[in-house]
VEXDREN-2710 file (C-alpha; in Angstrom, 1 decimal):
% VEXDREN-2710
k/r/px/py/pz
1/UNK/97.4/105.9/92.9
2/UNK/97.2/109.1/90.9
3/UNK/96.8/112.1/93.2
4/UNK/93.1/113.0/93.7
5/UNK/93.2/116.8/93.7
6/UNK/89.4/117.3/94.3
7/UNK/87.6/117.2/97.6
8/UNK/88.0/113.7/98.9
9/UNK/85.0/114.0/101.2
10/UNK/82.9/113.9/98.0
11/UNK/84.1/110.4/97.4
12/UNK/82.6/109.2/100.7
13/UNK/79.3/110.9/99.9
14/UNK/79.3/109.4/96.4
15/UNK/79.8/105.9/97.8
16/UNK/77.4/106.3/100.7
17/UNK/80.0/105.2/103.2
18/UNK/82.6/106.9/105.4
19/UNK/85.9/105.9/103.9
20/UNK/88.2/107.8/106.3
21/UNK/90.1/109.6/103.5
22/UNK/90.6/113.0/105.2
23/UNK/92.5/111.8/108.3
24/UNK/91.8/113.7/111.5
25/UNK/88.8/115.5/110.1
26/UNK/86.9/112.2/109.7
27/UNK/86.9/111.7/113.4
28/UNK/85.2/115.1/114.2
29/UNK/81.7/116.5/113.8
30/UNK/83.1/118.6/110.9
31/UNK/83.1/115.6/108.7
32/UNK/81.1/116.5/105.6
33/UNK/79.6/113.0/105.4
34/UNK/78.0/113.4/108.8
35/UNK/76.5/116.7/107.8
36/UNK/75.5/115.7/104.2
37/UNK/75.1/111.9/104.0
38/UNK/73.9/111.9/100.4
39/UNK/75.5/112.0/97.0
40/UNK/77.2/115.2/95.8
41/UNK/75.7/117.4/93.0
42/UNK/72.4/119.0/92.4
43/UNK/70.6/115.7/92.0
44/UNK/72.2/114.0/95.1
45/UNK/69.1/114.1/97.2
46/UNK/66.7/113.0/94.5
47/UNK/65.4/109.4/94.7
48/UNK/66.8/107.0/92.1
49/UNK/66.6/103.4/91.2
50/UNK/70.2/102.2/90.3
51/UNK/70.7/99.5/87.7
52/UNK/72.5/96.2/88.5
53/UNK/75.5/97.5/86.6
54/UNK/75.5/100.7/88.7
55/UNK/75.3/98.8/92.0
56/UNK/78.3/96.6/91.0
57/UNK/80.3/99.6/89.8
58/UNK/79.7/101.5/93.0
59/UNK/80.8/98.5/95.1
60/UNK/84.0/98.2/93.0
61/UNK/84.6/102.0/93.3
62/UNK/84.0/101.9/97.0
63/UNK/86.6/99.2/97.5
64/UNK/89.1/100.9/95.3
65/UNK/88.7/104.3/96.9
66/UNK/88.8/102.8/100.4
67/UNK/92.3/101.3/99.8
68/UNK/93.4/104.3/97.7
69/UNK/94.6/102.6/94.6
70/UNK/94.3/103.2/90.9
71/UNK/92.0/101.3/88.6
72/UNK/94.9/99.6/87.0
73/UNK/96.3/98.4/90.3
74/UNK/92.8/97.2/91.5
75/UNK/92.3/95.2/88.4
76/UNK/95.8/93.6/88.8
77/UNK/94.9/92.6/92.3
78/UNK/91.6/91.0/91.0
79/UNK/93.4/89.1/88.3
80/UNK/95.9/87.8/90.9
81/UNK/93.1/86.7/93.2
82/UNK/91.6/84.7/90.4
83/UNK/94.8/82.5/90.3
84/UNK/94.6/81.7/94.1
85/UNK/92.7/78.8/95.6
86/UNK/89.6/79.9/97.5
87/UNK/86.8/82.4/97.1
88/UNK/88.0/85.1/94.6
89/UNK/86.3/88.0/96.4
90/UNK/87.8/87.1/99.8
91/UNK/91.3/86.6/98.2
92/UNK/91.0/90.1/96.7
93/UNK/90.3/91.7/100.0
94/UNK/93.1/89.7/101.6
95/UNK/95.6/91.1/99.1
96/UNK/94.4/94.6/99.7
97/UNK/94.6/94.2/103.5
98/UNK/98.2/92.9/103.3
99/UNK/99.5/96.1/101.7
100/UNK/102.0/97.8/103.9
101/UNK/100.2/101.2/103.9
102/UNK/97.0/99.5/105.0
103/UNK/98.8/97.7/107.8
104/UNK/100.2/101.0/109.1
105/UNK/96.6/102.4/109.1
106/UNK/95.1/99.3/110.7
107/UNK/97.7/99.4/113.5
108/UNK/96.5/103.0/114.3
109/UNK/99.8/104.6/113.4
110/UNK/98.2/106.9/110.8
111/UNK/94.9/108.8/110.5
112/UNK/94.3/107.6/106.9
113/UNK/95.8/105.2/104.4
114/UNK/97.0/108.2/102.3
115/UNK/99.0/109.4/105.3
116/UNK/100.3/105.9/105.9
117/UNK/101.4/105.8/102.2
118/UNK/103.3/109.1/102.7
119/UNK/105.0/107.7/105.8
120/UNK/106.2/104.7/103.9
121/UNK/107.4/106.6/100.8
122/UNK/109.4/109.0/103.0
123/UNK/111.2/106.1/104.6
124/UNK/109.8/106.3/108.1
125/UNK/108.7/102.7/108.3
126/UNK/110.8/99.5/108.7
127/UNK/109.8/95.9/108.1
128/UNK/111.8/93.3/110.0
129/UNK/114.4/96.1/110.8
130/UNK/114.9/97.2/107.2
131/UNK/113.7/100.5/105.7
132/UNK/110.9/100.0/103.1
133/UNK/109.6/102.8/100.8
134/UNK/107.1/100.7/98.8
135/UNK/103.5/101.2/100.1
136/UNK/102.2/98.2/98.1
137/UNK/104.6/95.7/99.8
138/UNK/102.8/92.6/100.8
139/UNK/103.4/91.7/104.4
140/UNK/103.5/88.0/105.5
141/UNK/103.0/86.1/108.7
142/UNK/105.7/86.9/111.2
143/UNK/106.7/90.3/109.7
144/UNK/107.4/93.1/112.2
145/UNK/106.4/96.7/111.2
146/UNK/107.9/99.6/113.1
147/UNK/107.8/103.4/113.0
148/UNK/111.2/105.1/113.0
149/UNK/112.0/107.2/116.0
150/UNK/112.1/110.4/113.9
151/UNK/108.4/110.1/113.3
152/UNK/107.4/108.8/116.7
153/UNK/106.3/112.2/118.1
154/UNK/103.9/112.8/115.2
155/UNK/102.5/109.3/115.3
156/UNK/101.7/109.6/119.0
157/UNK/100.0/112.9/118.4
158/UNK/97.9/111.3/115.7
159/UNK/96.9/108.5/118.0
160/UNK/95.8/111.0/120.7
161/UNK/93.6/112.8/118.2
162/UNK/92.0/109.8/116.5
163/UNK/91.9/107.6/119.6
164/UNK/93.9/104.4/120.1
165/UNK/92.6/101.8/117.7
166/UNK/92.2/98.2/118.4
167/UNK/94.0/96.4/115.5
168/UNK/92.2/93.5/113.8
169/UNK/92.8/89.9/115.0
170/UNK/95.5/89.2/112.4
171/UNK/97.7/92.0/113.7
172/UNK/99.1/92.8/117.1
173/UNK/100.5/96.2/118.2
174/UNK/102.8/97.6/120.9
175/UNK/101.8/101.3/121.0
176/UNK/104.7/102.2/123.4
177/UNK/107.2/101.0/120.8
178/UNK/105.1/102.0/117.8
179/UNK/105.6/98.5/116.5
180/UNK/103.2/95.9/115.1
181/UNK/103.4/92.3/114.1
182/UNK/101.6/90.2/111.5
183/UNK/100.2/87.3/113.4
184/UNK/98.3/85.6/110.6
185/UNK/97.1/86.1/107.1
186/UNK/93.8/88.1/107.3
187/UNK/90.5/86.2/106.9
188/UNK/87.2/87.7/105.7
189/UNK/85.9/87.8/109.2
190/UNK/88.9/90.0/110.2
191/UNK/88.1/92.7/107.6
192/UNK/85.5/95.0/108.9
193/UNK/85.1/97.1/105.7
194/UNK/81.4/97.2/104.5
195/UNK/82.3/95.8/101.1
196/UNK/80.3/93.2/99.2
197/UNK/83.1/91.5/97.4
198/UNK/80.8/89.2/95.4
199/UNK/79.5/92.3/93.6
200/UNK/83.1/93.2/92.5
201/UNK/83.6/89.7/91.1
202/UNK/80.3/90.0/89.2
203/UNK/81.4/93.4/87.9
204/UNK/84.6/92.0/86.4
205/UNK/82.8/88.8/85.2
206/UNK/80.2/90.5/83.2
END
């Protein structure tokens, strides 16, 4: 995703949901979304009646910003999900969840997906014992994800600040070894993000 150089907390306020984009700050009372849970700008607090298009667009933007990917990448994932058997929206979320940077975040080894992406790009993560520097790598059942020893001190500090997370049912974690395993392919019930995927499908099908 192209680097977002503006205040990322405004994205949470724009989408009306806490997207955990700021890392440690999102877990404190200093989180701007807690203090100002309305859209940014001078008209943010004014009542409005969004159109159907606007509702679908916001849902798509919320999903894209949650996983931190570009518009081009997001559309590519959607087109890929169309080719798979099953419910398109659920397959889309499955693809997004299986990204390596998301797995690192879900395991609790980073405070945000952006930080997880940085860890992967800098070569601090291994998959099945091999160094990987591609954040978009799709994990599969049986894969083992591990944080290298050089980063272990920082990751443990992050876990102390954010609290030890309980990974979703499709993942298992050994926090002492900073290692996680992909037990299954994620199902919709395993994905707790407040995303209405049917709205995204309707947006691209218009």
